[in-house]
N, C-alpha and C positions, 0 to 999 in steps of 0.2 A: 899416274892418274891424278894425284893431288896437284901436281904442277899444271896439268891441263885445266883443271877446275879453276885454279887461281888465275891463269892466263886468260881464260874466257871471261871471268869476272872483271878483270882489268880492261878488257877490250869492249865489253858490252855494258850499256847503261840500262838498268831495270826499267826506267821510265820509257825508253824507246821500245823495248820489247812489249811491255804492258799496253802501251798506246796503240799497238797493232790490233789489239782485241777489244779495248774499251776506250771511250772518249774521256781523257783526263782533263780536270780543271785545276788551276792553281789554288793551293790552300796553304798560305804561309810559305814555309820553306819546302813543303811537300806538295803532292797532288792528290785529288780525290776523284772518285767515280762511283757509278752504281756497280755493285759487286757482280762479277761474272759467274760467281759460284752459287748464288741464290737470287731469287727474285726480290727486288726492292724498288721503291719509288724514290726514296731519299738517299743520296750517296753516303755510304758508310765505309767504303773501301778506300784506304789510303796507301800511297806509294811514296817512299822516301828516297830520293836520289843520294842523300848524304849517307844514310845507313845501308842503301841498296837492298831495301826490304819492303814488304807489303804487309798490311794487316786489315782485316775486315771486322769492324765493331758489331756487325750484324750477325755473321755466322761463325766468326772466330778463325777463319782461314788466315794463315800467315806463313811467312817464309822468305826465301831469297829468289833470285832469278831462276834457279833450277827447280825449286818447289813450284813456282808459278807455272812454268812450262809443263812440268809433270802433270799438274792438276788440269790445266786448260786444254792440253793436248791428249790427256789420258795415257801418258807414257811412263815406263819404268825409268829409274835414274839413268841407266846406261843409254837408253834411247834419247832422253832429254839432253844428255851430255853430247851425243852425236849431233842432235838437232841444233844446239847452240854453238857447237864447234864449227859447223858449216856456216852459220851466220857470222861468226867471229873470224872465220878464215884461219882457224887453228887446226893443225894436224895432230890427231890423237895418237898416242903410243899404243899400238895394238899388241895384244898378248898372244901367247902360244904360237908365235911365229906367223901370225896372220897379218899380211901387209895391207895397207890402204889400197895399193894398186890392184891387189887381187879382187877386193870387193868392188872397186870401181869398174873393173873389167866385167864382173858379173852383172852389175847394174847396166852397164853399157850394152852388153850382148842381149839382155832381156828387153831393153828399150828398142833395139833394132828389130828383135823378133816381133814385138808389139806392132811396130810400124809395118812390118812385112805382112802380118796377119790382117791388119786393117786394109792394106792395099789389095790383098787377095780377095777380101770380101767385096770390095767395090767392083772387082772384075768377075765376080761369080753371081750371075743373076738368080739361079735357083736358091743359093744359100741366102741371098739378100731377100728374096721373096718369102722364104720360110720365116726369117726373123720378123719381117713386117706383118706376116700373117698371124704371128703371135701377139700382135698389138704394139710392138716396139716401134717408136717413131724415129725419124732421122736424127733429131736432136739427142735422143737417148743413146743411140748407137755411137755418136761422136763423144758424148759425155763419158760413157763407160768404155770407150775404145774397143768395142766389140769387133771381132775379126773372124777370119775363116782359115783353117788349115786344109790344104788340098789332100787328096788321097795318095799323092806321090810319096815315095819312101824317103827321099833325101833332098827335097826341094828347099826346105828351110836351111838344112845343113850346108848345102852348096852355096846358098845365098850368103850365109854368115861367113863362110870361108873366103868368098870373093871380097868381103869387106875387111879381111885381114885377121879374123878371129881364129885361133887355133883350136884343134879338136878338144884339148883338155879343158879350155874355158867353156866351150859349148856344152861339154859333158857335165862339168861342175854346176852349170846353170840349170841342169835338168831338162835340157831341150832335146837331147839325143840319148839313145841307149846303144850298147854294143852287141853285135851278134857274137856267136861263139868264136868266130875267127878274128874278132876285134874290129869288124867293119861297122861304122856308125849308121844309125837310121833315126829318122824323126820320131819323137814320142807322140806328137799330135798329128793325126792324119784323118782327113774327112770329118772334121769337127768344127762346130761353132766355138770360137775362142773368147773366153772372158778373162782379161788380165786381173790378177790379184795384186793389190798394192800394200805397202807398209803404211804406217801412220802419217808419213810425210808425202804420200801419194806416189812413191816410186814403185815401179813394177818389180815384184819379187818372184812371181810364179804365174801359172795359168791354170784355168779349169776349162776343160773341153767337153761339150755336149755332142754326142754322136749325131751326125746329120742324116746318114742313111740308116734305115732300120736294121740292116745287116751288120753295122759296125758295133762291136762290143769292146768294153762295157759301155753302157749308156752314158755314164759320166766318168771322166778321167782327170785327176789332178796331177800337177807336177810332183815329182818325188821330193822328199825333204832335202834341202840344200843348206849351204852356209847362210843363206838369206831367208829361207822359208821353212817353217815347221807347221805342218798342216793342222795339228791339234791346237795351235795357238792363234792362228790368223782368222779373223772374222772378215768376210767379204763385204766391202762397202764401208768399213768403219772409218776410213780416211775421209769419206764424204759425209758420213752420218754423225760424227762425233759432236759437232757444234749443236746440231738439232737435238741430240740425245741429252746433252748437258742443259740446254735451255728448257726443254719440255720435261726433263727429269724422268724419262723412261725410254726404253729401247724396245723395238718390235723385232723379234727374231723369226725369220722364215727359213725354209729348207734349201731352196734352189736358187740358181743364178737368175732365171727368168722371173721368179717371184720377187727377187730383190730389185732388179732394175725397173720392173713395172710398178712396184710399190713406190719407188722414188718418183717415177714418171707421174704417178697419181697424186704426188704431193706429200706422201708420208716419208719425210726425209730422215726420220730417225730409225730406219729399217736397216738391219744387218743380217747376214746369212752365215751359217756354219760351213756351208759349201762342201757337201759330200762327206762330212764326218760327223760323229756324234758331238753333241754340245758338251764341252769339257770345262773343268775347273779353270784352266788357263784362259778360256774365253770369258768366263765370269770375272776373273781378276782384272781383265782389260776393261770390261764394262763397268766394274765397280768404281773406277776412277771418275766415271761420267755420271752414273746413276745406279741405284740399287733396286730399281723397279724395272721389270721386264714383262712383255706380253709375248707369249708363244703362239705363233700362227702357222702351224704345220698343216700338211695336206689332210684333206677330209677323208682319210681311209684308216684301216686298222693299223697300218705301219706308222702313219703319222700320229695316231693317238698314243701308241706305245712309246714313240720317240718323245712326245710331249710329256708323257707321264714320267719317264726317266729324267728328262731335263727339269721338270718341276721339282722332283725330289732333290736333285742336286742343288738347284737354285734355293729352295726353301732351307735346306740343311746349311747353306752358307749365309743365311740371313737375308736373302733377297725377298722382296715382295713380288710374287709370281702370279700372273693372270694368264688365262688361256682363252684364245679366241675360238669360237665355234664355227669353223670353216665347214660349209655345207658338204654333206657326204658326196664323195666322188669328184669333188672339185679341189683346186689348189688356188692360192692367192693370185697367181698370174692369170688364171681363167676368170676369176672374179673381176680383177682390174680391167681386163679386156672387155668384159661384158658391161661393166658399170663401175667406174672408179668410186662413186659415192657409196655404192653397196659395200665396197672393201672398207671404206672408212667407218661405215656403220657396224660392220662385223667386228672391227677393233674396238669401237665404242662400247659394244655390248659384251666385251670379254669379262670373264668372271674369275675370282680367286681360284687357284688351282684345286683346292679342296672341294669347293662348291661345284666346279665344272665336272670333276670326275665322279662326284656323288650323283650329279644329274645324269651322267652317262649310265651309271649302274642302275639308278632308279628307273630310267627309261627302258632298260633291257630286262630287269628282274621284277616281276609282279608278285611273286611269292614272298611274303613278308619275312618268313624265317630265313629263306635263302638270301634275301636282301641284307638281313642282319649279319649273315656270315660274310658277305662281300664287304660290308662296312668294316667288319673286324679284320678282314684280310688285306684290304686295299686302302681304305680311308683313314682308319685310326693310325696306321704306321706313318701316313703322310702328316697327320696332325701332330704326331709325336716329334716330327722334325722341326715344327714351328718353334722358334725361340721365345716368342712372347706368350706369357701366361694368359694375358688378356685376349690375344688372338685365339689361343687354344680354347678358352672359355666360350668365345663367340661361335666357333665351329661346332663345339659339343652341343651348345644350346640350339644351333640351327638343325643339327641332326636329330635332336630330341623332338623338336617341334614338327619336323617333317616325317618322322618315322613312328612317333609315339613311344619310342624307347626312353625310359627314364634317364635323366642326366646322370644320376648317381651310378647307374649300371654302366653307362658309357665311360664315365671317369674310371670306374673299377677296371674295365677292360683296357682302357688307355694306359693305366699304370702298369699293366702286365706286358704291354707291347715293348719289345726291345728296339731301341733306336737303330735304324739302318745305318750301316757304316761300311764304306769301301775305302780302306786306307790308301788305295792308289788314286782315288778320284775325289773323295770327300775328306777334306781336312781343313782346319782353320786357315783362312787366307793369310799370306805373309804380311799383308798390310795391317791386319788387326794385331798381329804379334808385335809390330813395331810401335804401335800407339799405346802409350801408358795410360792407365785409367787413373784420373786425378780425383782426389777427394774434393769435397765442397770447398774446404779451406784453400786448397791448392788452386782450384779454379778461380776463386775470388782474388787470390794473390796475383795470379797470372794476369787477370783482367786489369787490376789496379796498376800493374807494371806497364802494361800496354798503354793505359791512359796517361801515365806519367811520361812515357816515351813520346807520345803523339800530342801532348798537351797543347802546344802552340797551334796545331792545325784543327783542333776540335772545337765545335760550337759550344756555346754556354750551357746547352742542355745537358752536356756530359758532366758538369759540375754536380748536378743533383744526383746523377747516377753514382758518381764517385763517393759522395757523402753516404748514400745508401749502402754501397758496397763496404765502405769502411766501418759503418755501424754493424753490418751483418758479420763482417770479419771479427769485430770486437766481441760480438755475441758468441760466435763460435769459440773464440779463444777463452772467454770467460767460462763457458760450459765445459771446455776441456780442462781448465784449471779446477773447476768445481768437482769434476769427476776424479781428477788426480788427488785432490785434497780429501775427498771422501774415502778413497782407498787408503791413504795415509792415516786417516782418523781411525779406520777399522783396525789397522795394524797397531796403532797406539793403544786403543782400547783393549786389544788382545794382550798387549804387553803390560797393561795396567799402569801406563806412564801418564799419570794425571796431569802433570805440567804440560807435556806435549799435547795431550787431549785438549786442554783449555786453549792452548795457542792455536791449534788447528781449528777449533770451533770458532774462535774470533775471525780467523782468516775466511772461513766458510761464510760467516755472517756478512763480512765485508764484500765478498764476491756476490752474494745474493742481493745486497744493497746496490751494487754496480749494475747488475742485470735489470733490477726494477727501474733504475734511472734511465737505462738504455731503452727499455720498453716504453717508458713515458715520453722519451724524446722522439721515438718513432711515431707515436700517436699524434704528436704535435706537428710533425712534418706533413 
């Protein structure tokens, strides 16, 4: 693994990779641009071909070519490694006996299956008519490579075998299953087919919606394979990631139709869980792009319950979660078909999850005593999950104003609430565990180190910041010294060591004098 990393770094220039995402301008020996990780008007993002690294003086993002790809593409390290290996033409050493050829065959057979399903759709007028009747236009069909699987039992299997793919590869790709006698049959039959892709846009699985009313189940996903794990893949993330990063929030919907029509309406930061519950793995993928989400599930009781569970999971992991009020009996796809602008308005009026679910309870429960019980049962446990004390205070104040319940009573009940925790689904994300929490002194020292490294490329304005940082650092060090000297003085006084007491007292006076001079200097700047 280490050898592959070094080889990729030797073959790829960070400037060439970064320039594919942002426009770089020469700045001394380095290059600068507006940071792709936060909104800014003046470029503060620098790339050094000499050090093969980047640093943003606006948001503090920094790292090498791998860090950049991880952040910009929303990938884990191994995924970024594969992404860059392909760019560099480097063959990776696969572990546990898994060969590159094996995965290539799986990608290849899935690509052939996608093309086959696309062709089948063009030749099936009833299926095509159904898709267009749902409001999906021709451009969207092509963009999302929507297809159709006929009702025949072995049509896809026979086609793939005619192209030279053996039964084992087709089976491993999740395209066929075996009968008791070992005879293969197609997994997807009589279904509208939606290809699911990885972060690089390569097809890794399929989701099929029943075309005929008699076909069961209504939705069917590929089984888990070497390329696809249902609980980790968000449908549409490969197309939505750039928009999610730029707008700093993601819209999560339930179904494939909801997803493609939301994109067709111009809401390009939409993704779907696609036939499974919203999981922590989904959130970890989204976290690399944004920690803000809007849940827009179907306007029925099942959709509301799913949104409540997803809200609790998101809030517990530190996400800012809002919920869109989809009209009762409708879903996002139906709203878009009726009026795309109405869909955008529904999203604009989304509310913080706590407020949304309180509104739902308040609308159903007119008895004030029963309303209080529902708040205790459903709303307070959700507030308990909120990490910010300020946010908790805001929601408690909101509840008090709207119900007449005194804040101190709500706080008392909130303190008694046990924080919900499912160890299988709710745990601190791995990303947070890897990021050390720096003290103020460490943060300033790190910033000064970066200024020194990039000094030649930085504008004159950074000199003033450097002076201020150095003064702040001096102040912190002086106060640390003062604290240590005070501890030592207390010990000396306890030992009745008068000589040491006198010496420490002089040192303390000197530190106080230095602190006063530093404060006077700051006033003059």
